N, CA and C atoms as an extended XYZ file, in Angstrom:
282
Properties=species:S:1:pos:R:3:atomname:S:1:resname:S:1:resid:I:1 pbc="F F F"
N        34.528       -9.886       15.315 N   UNK     1
C        34.371       -9.146       16.509 CA  UNK     1
C        35.723       -8.514       16.994 C   UNK     1
N        35.665       -7.427       17.449 N   UNK     2
C        36.906       -6.802       17.877 CA  UNK     2
C        37.088       -6.992       19.424 C   UNK     2
N        38.204       -7.137       19.923 N   UNK     3
C        38.504       -7.284       21.257 CA  UNK     3
C        38.585       -5.816       21.919 C   UNK     3
N        37.500       -5.420       22.410 N   UNK     4
C        37.371       -4.177       23.089 CA  UNK     4
C        37.597       -4.361       24.610 C   UNK     4
N        38.759       -3.771       25.144 N   UNK     5
C        38.764       -4.004       26.506 CA  UNK     5
C        37.782       -3.136       27.241 C   UNK     5
N        37.319       -3.797       28.394 N   UNK     6
C        36.260       -2.982       29.242 CA  UNK     6
C        36.836       -1.736       29.878 C   UNK     6
N        36.114       -0.733       29.671 N   UNK     7
C        36.506        0.605       30.361 CA  UNK     7
C        36.010        0.593       31.691 C   UNK     7
N        36.839        0.611       32.719 N   UNK     8
C        36.287        0.806       34.144 CA  UNK     8
C        36.484        2.233       34.541 C   UNK     8
N        35.399        2.754       35.000 N   UNK     9
C        35.492        4.166       35.412 CA  UNK     9
C        35.008        4.200       36.863 C   UNK     9
N        35.504        5.150       37.605 N   UNK    10
C        34.997        5.338       38.952 CA  UNK    10
C        33.697        6.161       38.846 C   UNK    10
N        32.946        6.043       39.874 N   UNK    11
C        31.766        6.822       39.849 CA  UNK    11
C        31.942        8.403       39.862 C   UNK    11
N        32.975        8.804       40.749 N   UNK    12
C        33.356       10.154       40.862 CA  UNK    12
C        34.740       10.404       40.407 C   UNK    12
N        35.125       11.659       40.300 N   UNK    13
C        36.463       12.053       39.978 CA  UNK    13
C        37.312       12.091       41.349 C   UNK    13
N        38.623       12.280       41.095 N   UNK    14
C        39.609       12.166       42.256 CA  UNK    14
C        39.192       13.368       43.266 C   UNK    14
N        38.802       14.494       42.667 N   UNK    15
C        38.491       15.687       43.521 CA  UNK    15
C        37.249       15.372       44.453 C   UNK    15
N        36.359       14.713       43.846 N   UNK    16
C        35.185       14.393       44.626 CA  UNK    16
C        35.528       13.448       45.817 C   UNK    16
N        36.393       12.372       45.528 N   UNK    17
C        36.690       11.582       46.644 CA  UNK    17
C        37.467       12.219       47.722 C   UNK    17
N        38.255       13.297       47.358 N   UNK    18
C        39.105       14.035       48.323 CA  UNK    18
C        38.042       14.816       49.186 C   UNK    18
N        37.134       15.476       48.581 N   UNK    19
C        36.194       16.273       49.259 CA  UNK    19
C        35.370       15.319       50.203 C   UNK    19
N        34.956       14.211       49.761 N   UNK    20
C        34.205       13.196       50.485 CA  UNK    20
C        34.906       12.750       51.725 C   UNK    20
N        36.172       12.408       51.596 N   UNK    21
C        36.953       12.013       52.808 CA  UNK    21
C        37.139       13.125       53.684 C   UNK    21
N        37.307       14.324       53.257 N   UNK    22
C        37.315       15.573       54.249 CA  UNK    22
C        36.081       15.640       55.060 C   UNK    22
N        35.032       15.459       54.183 N   UNK    23
C        33.605       15.592       54.867 CA  UNK    23
C        33.393       14.501       55.993 C   UNK    23
N        33.893       13.281       55.717 N   UNK    24
C        33.818       12.208       56.644 CA  UNK    24
C        34.646       12.512       57.802 C   UNK    24
N        35.885       12.956       57.645 N   UNK    25
C        36.803       13.381       58.729 CA  UNK    25
C        36.076       14.511       59.706 C   UNK    25
N        35.404       15.384       59.029 N   UNK    26
C        34.863       16.477       59.869 CA  UNK    26
C        33.590       15.849       60.605 C   UNK    26
N        32.943       14.938       60.010 N   UNK    27
C        31.799       14.335       60.793 CA  UNK    27
C        32.412       13.459       61.984 C   UNK    27
N        33.491       12.774       61.738 N   UNK    28
C        34.143       12.071       62.828 CA  UNK    28
C        34.506       12.814       63.910 C   UNK    28
N        35.202       14.057       63.516 N   UNK    29
C        35.686       14.929       64.420 CA  UNK    29
C        34.544       15.560       65.278 C   UNK    29
N        33.304       15.767       64.763 N   UNK    30
C        32.111       16.197       65.506 CA  UNK    30
C        31.738       15.137       66.561 C   UNK    30
N        31.712       13.943       66.009 N   UNK    31
C        31.314       12.864       67.103 CA  UNK    31
C        32.327       12.708       68.183 C   UNK    31
N        33.637       12.814       67.861 N   UNK    32
C        34.624       12.827       68.839 CA  UNK    32
C        34.366       13.925       69.885 C   UNK    32
N        34.054       15.256       69.357 N   UNK    33
C        33.773       16.330       70.281 CA  UNK    33
C        32.558       16.145       71.185 C   UNK    33
N        31.649       15.252       70.713 N   UNK    34
C        30.402       15.004       71.431 CA  UNK    34
C        30.651       13.950       72.498 C   UNK    34
N        31.591       13.202       72.491 N   UNK    35
C        31.827       12.155       73.360 CA  UNK    35
C        32.433       12.638       74.714 C   UNK    35
N        32.351       11.758       75.699 N   UNK    36
C        32.872       12.091       77.130 CA  UNK    36
C        31.979       12.813       77.932 C   UNK    36
N        32.398       13.309       79.022 N   UNK    37
C        31.658       14.070       80.123 CA  UNK    37
C        30.809       13.240       80.983 C   UNK    37
N        31.143       11.972       81.011 N   UNK    38
C        30.365       11.001       81.950 CA  UNK    38
C        31.055       11.014       83.331 C   UNK    38
N        30.323       10.480       84.274 N   UNK    39
C        30.808       10.364       85.524 CA  UNK    39
C        31.360        8.907       85.784 C   UNK    39
N        32.289        8.726       86.564 N   UNK    40
C        32.764        7.258       87.005 CA  UNK    40
C        31.780        6.688       87.934 C   UNK    40
N        31.242        7.587       88.730 N   UNK    41
C        30.209        7.090       89.729 CA  UNK    41
C        28.838        7.310       89.350 C   UNK    41
N        28.050        6.269       89.188 N   UNK    42
C        26.658        6.405       88.710 CA  UNK    42
C        25.736        7.267       89.587 C   UNK    42
N        26.067        7.401       90.807 N   UNK    43
C        25.306        8.150       91.821 CA  UNK    43
C        25.517        9.705       91.769 C   UNK    43
N        26.614       10.086       91.122 N   UNK    44
C        26.962       11.474       91.009 CA  UNK    44
C        26.674       11.938       89.673 C   UNK    44
N        25.940       13.147       89.579 N   UNK    45
C        25.569       13.796       88.248 CA  UNK    45
C        26.709       14.748       87.922 C   UNK    45
N        27.174       14.687       86.600 N   UNK    46
C        28.119       15.469       86.073 CA  UNK    46
C        27.500       16.479       85.161 C   UNK    46
N        27.768       17.818       85.455 N   UNK    47
C        27.265       18.924       84.572 CA  UNK    47
C        28.101       19.021       83.166 C   UNK    47
N        29.231       18.200       83.069 N   UNK    48
C        29.989       18.394       81.959 CA  UNK    48
C        29.275       17.933       80.664 C   UNK    48
N        28.165       17.201       80.668 N   UNK    49
C        27.397       16.826       79.515 CA  UNK    49
C        26.827       17.990       78.935 C   UNK    49
N        26.541       19.133       79.696 N   UNK    50
C        25.842       20.240       79.152 CA  UNK    50
C        26.652       21.377       78.727 C   UNK    50
N        27.975       21.193       78.583 N   UNK    51
C        28.874       22.343       78.221 CA  UNK    51
C        28.636       22.684       76.717 C   UNK    51
N        29.334       23.752       76.409 N   UNK    52
C        29.088       24.364       74.960 CA  UNK    52
C        29.634       23.391       73.926 C   UNK    52
N        30.752       22.705       74.248 N   UNK    53
C        31.332       21.816       73.340 CA  UNK    53
C        30.376       20.686       72.854 C   UNK    53
N        29.672       20.189       73.822 N   UNK    54
C        28.814       18.962       73.461 CA  UNK    54
C        27.477       19.440       72.958 C   UNK    54
N        27.023       20.575       73.441 N   UNK    55
C        25.627       20.996       73.086 CA  UNK    55
C        25.555       21.602       71.846 C   UNK    55
N        26.547       22.605       71.462 N   UNK    56
C        26.568       23.597       70.433 CA  UNK    56
C        27.590       23.258       69.393 C   UNK    56
N        28.816       23.062       69.772 N   UNK    57
C        29.965       23.023       68.802 CA  UNK    57
C        29.880       21.664       68.021 C   UNK    57
N        29.834       20.558       68.745 N   UNK    58
C        29.910       19.245       68.072 CA  UNK    58
C        28.811       19.041       67.183 C   UNK    58
N        27.384       19.211       67.476 N   UNK    59
C        26.456       19.064       66.402 CA  UNK    59
C        26.608       19.903       65.281 C   UNK    59
N        27.049       21.096       65.366 N   UNK    60
C        27.364       22.104       64.264 CA  UNK    60
C        28.478       21.430       63.386 C   UNK    60
N        29.570       20.961       64.063 N   UNK    61
C        30.513       20.356       63.253 CA  UNK    61
C        30.049       19.217       62.417 C   UNK    61
N        29.135       18.326       63.055 N   UNK    62
C        28.671       17.241       62.272 CA  UNK    62
C        27.856       17.612       61.077 C   UNK    62
N        26.945       18.653       61.404 N   UNK    63
C        26.134       19.153       60.181 CA  UNK    63
C        26.985       19.707       59.142 C   UNK    63
N        28.069       20.482       59.460 N   UNK    64
C        28.949       20.939       58.425 CA  UNK    64
C        29.607       19.797       57.748 C   UNK    64
N        30.038       18.756       58.478 N   UNK    65
C        30.576       17.545       57.708 CA  UNK    65
C        29.519       16.925       56.768 C   UNK    65
N        28.406       16.831       57.235 N   UNK    66
C        27.395       16.223       56.315 CA  UNK    66
C        27.186       17.057       55.096 C   UNK    66
N        27.203       18.290       55.204 N   UNK    67
C        27.051       19.354       54.192 CA  UNK    67
C        28.159       19.168       53.285 C   UNK    67
N        29.430       18.972       53.687 N   UNK    68
C        30.579       18.755       52.826 CA  UNK    68
C        30.495       17.521       52.094 C   UNK    68
N        29.966       16.479       52.715 N   UNK    69
C        29.892       15.146       52.042 CA  UNK    69
C        28.702       15.195       50.827 C   UNK    69
N        27.597       15.848       51.163 N   UNK    70
C        26.650       16.188       50.143 CA  UNK    70
C        27.123       16.848       49.015 C   UNK    70
N        27.843       17.889       49.325 N   UNK    71
C        28.527       18.739       48.246 CA  UNK    71
C        29.472       17.861       47.355 C   UNK    71
N        30.315       16.939       47.953 N   UNK    72
C        31.127       16.031       47.243 CA  UNK    72
C        30.403       15.185       46.321 C   UNK    72
N        29.158       14.737       46.761 N   UNK    73
C        28.407       13.827       45.929 CA  UNK    73
C        27.806       14.516       44.646 C   UNK    73
N        27.298       15.785       45.008 N   UNK    74
C        26.614       16.544       43.941 CA  UNK    74
C        27.555       17.270       43.020 C   UNK    74
N        28.934       17.520       43.398 N   UNK    75
C        29.864       18.227       42.576 CA  UNK    75
C        30.005       17.542       41.246 C   UNK    75
N        29.883       18.223       40.202 N   UNK    76
C        30.251       17.754       38.871 CA  UNK    76
C        31.456       18.392       38.232 C   UNK    76
N        32.718       17.694       38.279 N   UNK    77
C        33.887       18.302       37.851 CA  UNK    77
C        33.818       18.483       36.296 C   UNK    77
N        33.135       17.692       35.645 N   UNK    78
C        33.180       17.794       34.220 CA  UNK    78
C        31.927       18.686       33.698 C   UNK    78
N        31.760       19.754       34.196 N   UNK    79
C        30.663       20.632       33.791 CA  UNK    79
C        30.679       20.997       32.403 C   UNK    79
N        29.667       20.793       31.632 N   UNK    80
C        29.579       21.236       30.394 CA  UNK    80
C        30.054       20.056       29.319 C   UNK    80
N        30.716       19.103       29.813 N   UNK    81
C        31.300       18.006       28.943 CA  UNK    81
C        30.500       16.765       28.872 C   UNK    81
N        29.416       16.757       29.535 N   UNK    82
C        28.588       15.571       29.519 CA  UNK    82
C        27.706       15.565       28.434 C   UNK    82
N        27.686       14.441       27.661 N   UNK    83
C        26.952       14.242       26.435 CA  UNK    83
C        25.850       13.086       26.703 C   UNK    83
N        24.772       13.275       26.069 N   UNK    84
C        23.685       12.191       26.217 CA  UNK    84
C        23.636       11.450       24.916 C   UNK    84
N        23.242       10.258       24.996 N   UNK    85
C        23.146        9.474       23.661 CA  UNK    85
C        22.341       10.137       22.608 C   UNK    85
N        21.205       10.908       23.099 N   UNK    86
C        20.316       11.410       22.109 CA  UNK    86
C        20.975       12.647       21.443 C   UNK    86
N        22.091       13.225       21.998 N   UNK    87
C        22.690       14.455       21.471 CA  UNK    87
C        23.706       14.105       20.356 C   UNK    87
N        24.147       12.866       20.444 N   UNK    88
C        25.165       12.478       19.451 CA  UNK    88
C        24.520       12.085       18.102 C   UNK    88
N        25.306       12.352       17.061 N   UNK    89
C        24.750       11.966       15.656 CA  UNK    89
C        24.534       10.376       15.549 C   UNK    89
N        23.531       10.076       14.890 N   UNK    90
C        23.191        8.684       14.552 CA  UNK    90
C        24.142        8.137       13.487 C   UNK    90
N        24.818        6.941       13.841 N   UNK    91
C        25.681        6.323       12.907 CA  UNK    91
C        24.958        5.217       12.090 C   UNK    91
N        24.924        5.227       10.878 N   UNK    92
C        24.392        4.301        9.983 CA  UNK    92
C        25.422        3.373        9.360 C   UNK    92
N        25.102        2.046        9.214 N   UNK    93
C        25.946        1.244        8.545 CA  UNK    93
C        25.753        1.315        7.032 C   UNK    93
N        26.684        1.221        6.190 N   UNK    94
C        26.610        1.296        4.783 CA  UNK    94
C        27.196       -0.022        4.288 C   UNK    94
C-alpha cells in the first residue's frame, strides 16, 4: 500500500468565502440600522420607530445581504472544470 496523504479541501473557494463574509456584514448592518428608536419612559410613545430608516431602508439592506450570501453559496468559480466519475475513462488492472 502506498502512503497517500489525505487531501483536505474546503467546501468553497477563497472568493466564495470573501463574498459570504461581505454578505454577512451587510446583513449585520441592516439589523444595526433597524435597532433603536425606543423611548426611555414606557408611558411615552416615540414615533422614531416608524421612520424611513427602520421601516424601508433596514429591511431592504437585510434582504440584499441575504441575496449576497445566497450568491456566494451558489457561485462556482471552477465553471467548466468539474468532472464527474462517470465522465472519466475506466482504468483496468493488467
